[in-house]
C-alpha positions as CSV (number, residue, x, y, z in Angstrom):
1,M,-22.3,-35.8,52.0
2,R,-21.0,-39.3,52.8
3,R,-18.4,-40.5,50.4
4,P,-19.2,-43.9,48.7
5,P,-17.1,-46.9,49.9
6,A,-13.9,-47.6,47.9
7,R,-15.3,-50.9,46.7
8,H,-18.2,-49.1,45.1
9,L,-15.8,-46.8,43.3
10,L,-13.9,-49.8,42.1
11,L,-17.0,-51.3,40.7
12,V,-18.0,-48.1,38.9
13,A,-14.5,-47.8,37.4
14,A,-14.0,-51.5,36.6
15,V,-17.2,-52.3,34.7
16,P,-16.9,-49.9,31.8
17,L,-13.2,-50.6,31.5
18,L,-13.8,-54.3,31.4
19,V,-16.5,-53.9,28.7
20,L,-14.2,-51.7,26.6
21,G,-11.3,-54.1,27.1
22,A,-13.3,-57.0,25.8
23,L,-14.2,-55.2,22.6
24,P,-12.1,-55.9,19.5
25,A,-9.6,-53.2,18.7
26,A,-10.3,-50.9,15.8
27,A,-7.7,-50.8,13.1
28,H,-5.9,-48.0,11.4
29,V,-6.9,-47.3,7.8
30,I,-5.2,-45.1,5.3
31,D,-7.7,-44.1,2.5
32,A,-5.1,-42.7,0.2
33,D,-2.3,-43.7,-2.1
34,L,0.8,-42.8,-0.1
35,S,3.0,-42.7,-3.2
36,K,0.9,-39.7,-4.5
37,L,1.1,-37.7,-1.3
38,S,3.5,-34.9,-0.8
39,R,5.9,-35.0,2.2
40,T,3.8,-32.5,4.0
41,E,0.6,-34.6,3.5
42,V,2.5,-37.7,4.6
43,F,3.7,-35.9,7.7
44,W,0.1,-34.9,8.7
45,T,-1.3,-38.3,7.8
46,Y,1.1,-40.1,10.1
47,L,0.8,-37.5,12.8
48,Q,-2.9,-38.1,12.9
49,L,-2.4,-41.9,12.9
50,G,0.0,-41.6,15.8
51,Y,-2.5,-39.5,17.7
52,T,-5.5,-41.8,17.0
53,H,-3.3,-44.8,18.0
54,I,-3.6,-43.3,21.5
55,L,-6.9,-41.5,21.3
56,P,-9.3,-43.1,20.9
57,L,-7.9,-46.5,19.7
58,G,-5.1,-47.2,22.2
59,L,-7.0,-48.2,25.4
60,D,-4.0,-50.2,26.7
61,H,-1.7,-47.2,26.2
62,I,-4.2,-44.8,27.7
63,L,-4.5,-47.0,30.9
64,F,-0.7,-47.2,31.1
65,V,-0.4,-43.4,31.0
66,L,-3.2,-43.0,33.5
67,S,-1.4,-45.5,35.8
68,L,1.7,-43.4,35.6
69,Y,-0.2,-40.2,36.4
70,I,-2.6,-41.1,39.1
71,L,-0.1,-42.0,41.9
72,E,1.4,-38.4,41.8
73,P,-1.3,-36.2,40.3
74,R,1.0,-33.3,39.4
75,L,2.2,-32.4,36.0
76,R,5.9,-32.2,36.5
77,P,6.4,-35.8,37.8
78,V,4.3,-37.4,35.1
79,L,5.9,-35.3,32.4
80,W,9.3,-36.7,33.5
81,Q,7.9,-40.2,33.3
82,A,6.3,-39.5,29.9
83,T,9.6,-38.2,28.6
84,A,11.4,-41.4,29.7
85,F,8.6,-43.4,28.1
86,T,8.7,-41.5,24.9
87,V,12.5,-41.8,24.5
88,A,12.3,-45.5,25.1
89,H,9.5,-46.3,22.7
90,S,11.1,-44.0,20.1
91,I,14.2,-46.2,20.2
92,T,12.5,-49.6,19.8
93,L,10.0,-48.2,17.3
94,G,12.8,-47.0,15.1
95,L,14.8,-50.3,15.5
96,A,11.8,-52.4,14.7
97,M,10.7,-50.4,11.7
98,Y,14.2,-50.6,10.3
99,G,14.3,-54.3,10.8
100,F,16.9,-54.5,13.6
101,V,14.6,-56.2,16.0
102,R,11.6,-58.4,15.2
103,P,10.0,-59.7,18.4
104,P,6.7,-61.6,17.9
105,S,3.5,-59.9,18.9
106,S,2.6,-63.0,20.9
107,I,5.3,-61.8,23.4
108,V,5.0,-58.1,23.1
109,E,1.3,-57.7,23.6
110,P,1.1,-59.8,26.9
111,V,4.1,-57.9,28.2
112,I,2.4,-54.6,27.5
113,A,-0.6,-55.8,29.5
114,L,1.7,-56.9,32.3
115,S,3.4,-53.5,32.4
116,I,0.0,-51.9,33.0
117,L,-0.7,-54.5,35.8
118,F,2.7,-53.9,37.4
119,V,2.3,-50.1,37.6
120,A,-1.3,-50.4,38.8
121,I,-0.2,-52.7,41.7
122,E,2.7,-50.4,42.5
123,N,0.2,-47.5,42.8
124,I,-1.8,-49.5,45.3
125,V,1.0,-50.6,47.6
126,S,3.0,-47.3,47.4
127,R,1.9,-43.9,48.6
128,K,4.7,-41.9,46.9
129,L,6.5,-41.9,43.6
130,N,9.7,-44.0,44.0
131,P,12.9,-42.6,42.3
132,W,13.5,-45.9,40.5
133,R,10.2,-45.6,38.7
134,L,11.7,-43.7,35.8
135,A,13.9,-46.7,35.0
136,V,10.9,-49.0,35.2
137,V,8.9,-46.7,32.9
138,F,11.8,-46.6,30.5
139,G,12.0,-50.4,30.3
140,F,8.3,-50.7,29.7
141,G,8.5,-47.9,27.1
142,L,10.9,-50.1,25.1
143,V,8.2,-52.8,25.0
144,H,5.4,-50.4,24.1
145,G,7.5,-49.1,21.2
146,L,7.5,-52.6,19.8
147,G,3.7,-52.5,20.1
148,F,3.6,-49.2,18.1
149,A,5.8,-50.8,15.5
150,S,3.2,-53.6,15.0
151,A,0.6,-51.0,14.2
152,L,2.9,-49.3,11.7
153,T,3.9,-52.6,10.1
154,G,0.3,-53.2,9.1
155,L,0.1,-49.8,7.5
156,G,3.5,-49.6,5.9
157,L,5.6,-46.5,5.5
158,P,6.1,-44.5,2.2
159,R,9.5,-45.1,0.8
160,N,9.9,-41.4,-0.3
161,A,9.4,-40.2,3.3
162,Y,10.2,-43.2,5.5
163,F,12.1,-41.4,8.2
164,G,9.8,-38.4,8.3
165,S,6.6,-40.5,8.5
166,L,8.2,-42.5,11.4
167,I,9.0,-39.3,13.2
168,S,5.5,-37.8,12.6
169,F,3.8,-41.0,13.9
170,N,5.9,-40.8,17.0
171,V,5.1,-37.1,17.5
172,G,1.4,-38.0,17.1
173,V,1.7,-40.7,19.8
174,E,3.4,-38.2,22.1
175,L,0.6,-35.6,21.6
176,G,-1.9,-38.3,22.3
177,Q,-0.2,-39.2,25.6
178,V,0.1,-35.5,26.6
179,S,-3.7,-35.1,25.9
180,V,-4.4,-38.0,28.2
181,I,-2.2,-36.5,30.9
182,L,-3.8,-33.0,30.6
183,L,-7.3,-34.5,30.6
184,A,-6.5,-36.5,33.8
185,W,-5.0,-33.4,35.4
186,A,-8.1,-31.3,34.6
187,L,-10.5,-34.0,35.9
188,I,-8.5,-35.3,38.9
189,G,-5.2,-33.7,39.6
190,R,-6.2,-30.1,39.6
191,W,-8.6,-30.4,42.5
192,A,-7.7,-33.7,44.2
193,A,-3.9,-33.5,44.5
194,G,-2.7,-33.3,48.1
195,K,-6.1,-34.3,49.6
196,P,-5.7,-36.7,52.6
197,W,-8.3,-39.0,51.1
198,Y,-6.8,-39.0,47.6
199,H,-4.9,-42.3,47.8
200,A,-7.6,-44.4,49.4
201,R,-10.5,-42.9,47.5
202,V,-9.0,-42.3,44.0
203,V,-5.6,-44.1,43.6
204,V,-6.6,-47.5,45.0
205,P,-10.0,-48.0,43.3
206,V,-8.9,-46.6,40.0
207,S,-5.6,-48.6,40.0
208,A,-7.4,-51.7,41.0
209,A,-9.9,-51.3,38.1
210,I,-7.0,-50.8,35.7
211,G,-5.2,-53.8,37.2
212,L,-8.3,-56.0,36.7
213,V,-8.4,-55.0,33.0
214,A,-4.7,-55.5,32.6
215,A,-4.9,-59.0,34.2
216,F,-7.8,-59.8,31.8
217,W,-5.8,-58.7,28.8
218,T,-2.8,-60.7,30.0
219,V,-4.8,-63.9,30.1
220,Q,-6.6,-63.1,26.9
221,R,-3.4,-62.3,25.0
222,V,-1.5,-65.3,26.3
223,F,-4.2,-68.0,25.8
224,F,-6.7,-66.7,23.3
225,T,-4.7,-64.8,20.6
């Protein structure tokens, strides 16, 4: 069977992503009085909030994780990148929630979009994972952590379990990211890794589609929010 041209794959990947990217983001809601919840209930509540902040609500974070994964579709390299990303966003999430840093969302959100665009472009121009990518991912993780903090600021954290709820939210975020990685591995990496056509037929069109969405978000977040 003749494979479809890469431009057709780009169109197929880009259209649904652009439609989803244009939709307004859903908000987190807590339908409970946090002051009346036990520590265990608070832990599970914020664990679920962290997870749903990635799946299904965090399309920008999903695309960033996919961009990290798709260039080298094996579990070990992406898990190293995910670890660097997690350590970084844990640092800035904690600093922001404790009031040590307060960057405006008008700066954080466009930079998050630019980070996705940067990694997508790197995937297109590079055929292998560069050693310095861990440092780049760590830097972008610092920015994404500030984005997570914005989501938590709107919800608030219970005073009787402030640190625990912060940790459980972060654990939920990490579980969401790992779920994205494992799903991508099952759908792509398991059967396509190492194929001679993988970069041209998978990495380039998918990364280009993600890059288009990220460019759209950058313009939208700079000029229309």
